[in-house]
Backbone as CSV, one residue per row, in Angstrom:
resi,resn,N_x,N_y,N_z,CA_x,CA_y,CA_z,C_x,C_y,C_z
1,MET,117.868,48.723,212.381,116.676,48.476,211.592,116.950,47.384,210.568
2,LYS,116.035,46.444,210.481,116.189,45.354,209.516,115.294,45.606,208.316
3,SER,115.794,45.215,207.160,114.938,45.322,205.979,114.374,43.936,205.676
4,VAL,113.155,43.911,205.190,112.502,42.643,204.864,112.346,42.572,203.360
5,LYS,112.839,41.496,202.784,112.696,41.307,201.343,111.522,40.372,201.122
6,ASN,110.527,40.840,200.414,109.333,40.042,200.182,109.280,39.645,198.713
7,ASP,109.433,38.345,198.436,109.403,37.861,197.056,108.027,37.353,196.651
8,LEU,107.032,37.594,197.487,105.686,37.138,197.190,105.169,37.822,195.937
9,GLN,104.595,37.032,195.045,104.045,37.605,193.828,102.538,37.387,193.820
10,VAL,101.805,38.445,193.549,100.360,38.345,193.433,100.052,38.306,191.948
11,VAL,99.334,37.257,191.532,99.038,37.085,190.117,97.541,37.290,189.899
12,ALA,97.204,38.183,189.003,95.794,38.444,188.682,95.167,37.191,188.071
13,PRO,93.863,36.965,188.291,93.208,35.751,187.766,93.448,35.498,186.280
14,ALA,93.417,36.533,185.455,93.652,36.352,184.018,95.088,35.898,183.756
15,ALA,96.011,36.465,184.499,97.423,36.093,184.340,97.673,34.706,184.916
16,ARG,96.850,34.297,185.888,96.998,32.982,186.515,96.886,31.872,185.478
17,LYS,95.959,32.025,184.539,95.800,31.028,183.464,97.080,30.919,182.645
18,ALA,97.687,32.051,182.361,98.939,32.067,181.603,100.041,31.370,182.388
19,VAL,100.081,31.616,183.697,101.081,30.979,184.555,100.870,29.464,184.556
20,ASP,99.596,29.017,184.704,99.295,27.585,184.702,99.698,26.937,183.381
21,ALA,99.380,27.606,182.272,99.727,27.069,180.949,101.240,26.975,180.813
22,ASN,101.930,28.022,181.285,103.381,28.043,181.227,103.967,26.906,182.063
23,ASP,103.391,26.666,183.254,103.844,25.568,184.113,103.718,24.225,183.401
24,LYS,102.592,24.045,182.706,102.378,22.786,181.962,103.436,22.615,180.887
25,ASP,103.726,23.706,180.157,104.738,23.654,179.097,106.120,23.349,179.668
26,ILE,106.440,23.974,180.793,107.735,23.746,181.439,107.846,22.283,181.857
27,ALA,106.812,21.769,182.532,106.828,20.370,182.989,106.982,19.428,181.802
28,LYS,106.271,19.727,180.725,106.339,18.889,179.521,107.752,18.906,178.934
29,SER,108.358,20.089,178.887,109.719,20.221,178.350,110.721,19.444,179.195
30,VAL,110.612,19.591,180.520,111.528,18.880,181.422,111.322,17.375,181.261
31,GLN,110.055,16.941,181.270,109.733,15.516,181.153,110.257,14.935,179.834
32,SER,110.076,15.672,178.735,110.523,15.131,177.449,112.043,15.049,177.386
33,ARG,112.724,16.000,178.013,114.188,15.943,178.049,114.656,14.749,178.896
34,MET,113.964,14.525,180.013,114.311,13.402,180.896,114.044,12.053,180.217
35,SER,112.976,11.993,179.437,112.569,10.722,178.833,113.581,10.195,177.814
36,LYS,114.483,11.054,177.372,115.505,10.629,176.414,116.608,9.808,177.079
37,ASP,116.620,9.766,178.404,117.678,9.055,179.131,117.052,8.035,180.076
38,THR,117.448,6.769,179.946,116.848,5.707,180.769,117.087,5.899,182.264
39,MET,118.141,6.650,182.636,118.394,6.910,184.070,117.230,7.642,184.723
40,PHE,116.479,8.407,183.913,115.438,9.276,184.456,114.021,8.761,184.216
41,LYS,113.882,7.468,183.888,112.541,6.972,183.566,111.619,6.909,184.780
42,LYS,112.175,6.974,185.994,111.342,6.954,187.203,111.236,8.323,187.866
43,VAL,111.511,9.372,187.094,111.465,10.735,187.626,110.123,11.383,187.274
44,ASP,109.484,11.972,188.287,108.253,12.732,188.068,108.565,14.213,188.150
45,VAL,107.914,14.996,187.307,108.153,16.439,187.231,106.863,17.186,187.542
46,ARG,106.934,18.108,188.501,105.805,19.006,188.801,106.319,20.429,188.700
47,THR,105.483,21.323,188.189,105.887,22.726,188.087,104.795,23.600,188.664
48,ASP,105.183,24.529,189.522,104.230,25.467,190.097,104.865,26.857,190.144
49,GLY,104.341,27.773,189.348,104.882,29.126,189.315,106.327,29.188,188.857
50,GLY,106.706,28.274,187.956,108.076,28.265,187.444,109.061,27.504,188.310
51,VAL,108.567,26.957,189.447,109.423,26.156,190.327,109.191,24.683,189.998
52,VAL,110.240,24.021,189.555,110.155,22.616,189.165,110.513,21.739,190.358
53,THR,109.659,20.758,190.658,109.952,19.787,191.710,110.164,18.434,191.051
54,LEU,111.325,17.844,191.325,111.656,16.525,190.790,111.502,15.499,191.902
55,THR,110.700,14.467,191.662,110.546,13.389,192.627,110.733,12.068,191.890
56,GLY,110.981,11.018,192.654,111.182,9.704,192.057,112.561,9.162,192.382
57,GLU,112.996,8.217,191.540,114.262,7.524,191.794,115.251,7.691,190.655
58,VAL,116.512,7.812,191.031,117.612,7.821,190.066,118.685,6.843,190.559
59,PRO,119.538,6.346,189.650,120.534,5.350,190.047,121.735,5.880,190.817
60,SER,121.989,7.193,190.773,123.195,7.711,191.431,123.031,9.187,191.799
61,ILE,123.934,9.650,192.663,123.932,11.053,193.061,124.268,11.935,191.855
62,SER,125.162,11.459,190.996,125.505,12.265,189.819,124.305,12.373,188.868
63,ALA,123.491,11.311,188.779,122.277,11.369,187.953,121.298,12.377,188.534
64,SER,121.212,12.428,189.866,120.345,13.382,190.543,120.786,14.815,190.233
65,ALA,122.080,15.052,190.313,122.626,16.382,190.021,122.380,16.749,188.563
66,ARG,122.516,15.758,187.679,122.296,16.008,186.252,120.832,16.336,185.966
67,ALA,119.924,15.663,186.668,118.491,15.936,186.497,118.191,17.387,186.867
68,SER,118.763,17.857,187.977,118.581,19.249,188.397,119.093,20.202,187.334
69,GLU,120.265,19.895,186.823,120.902,20.732,185.809,120.047,20.796,184.541
70,MET,119.528,19.640,184.112,118.685,19.585,182.917,117.432,20.440,183.103
71,ALA,116.800,20.316,184.271,115.580,21.069,184.544,115.869,22.566,184.590
72,ARG,116.998,22.922,185.191,117.366,24.334,185.340,117.593,24.996,183.980
73,ASN,118.004,24.204,182.988,118.308,24.753,181.664,117.080,24.952,180.785
74,ILE,115.903,24.585,181.268,114.670,24.775,180.500,114.229,26.243,180.647
75,PRO,113.916,26.908,179.551,113.463,28.306,179.635,112.212,28.432,180.505
76,GLY,112.197,29.455,181.367,111.034,29.692,182.214,111.164,29.121,183.613
77,VAL,112.151,28.246,183.826,112.335,27.644,185.146,113.009,28.650,186.072
78,LYS,112.338,28.949,187.200,112.897,29.897,188.177,113.836,29.184,189.137
79,SER,113.414,28.007,189.601,114.273,27.230,190.490,113.860,25.764,190.432
80,VAL,114.723,24.909,190.951,114.490,23.461,190.940,114.578,22.931,192.361
81,LYS,113.545,22.206,192.778,113.572,21.500,194.064,113.844,20.043,193.737
82,ASN,115.000,19.563,194.133,115.357,18.182,193.839,115.006,17.305,195.040
83,GLU,113.965,16.501,194.894,113.556,15.576,195.957,113.733,14.138,195.496
84,LEU,114.679,13.935,194.602,114.941,12.597,194.063,115.624,11.724,195.102
85,THR,115.302,10.435,195.085,115.996,9.495,195.957,116.923,8.652,195.100
86,VAL,118.077,8.323,195.665,119.058,7.509,194.940,118.781,6.044,195.280
87,ARG,118.506,5.280,194.241,118.194,3.852,194.403,119.491,3.112,194.748
88,GLN,119.449,2.398,195.850,120.617,1.614,196.253,120.692,0.331,195.441
89,ALA,121.883,0.039,194.936,122.065,-1.193,194.158,122.019,-2.385,195.108
90,GLY,121.470,-3.487,194.583,121.465,-4.688,195.420,120.170,-5.193,195.710
């Protein structure tokens, strides 16, 4: 017999507004932290249900890893999807 783990969350309409507001705050926090570093000026931040998606360009793989780390350290972030592309020099 197999067990199924279901992580689906059902959010009541009233709570949905709170989730949306929280997502906006999280995105704003991540964006403001990124804006302090010129490496991340081409990074876009989206948040949905506490999941942060990073898109855009960074100069290196280490910058990409650092962006993930920065986003993960923001309170309220459940997980980070890093979809950043590394800009090739030249």
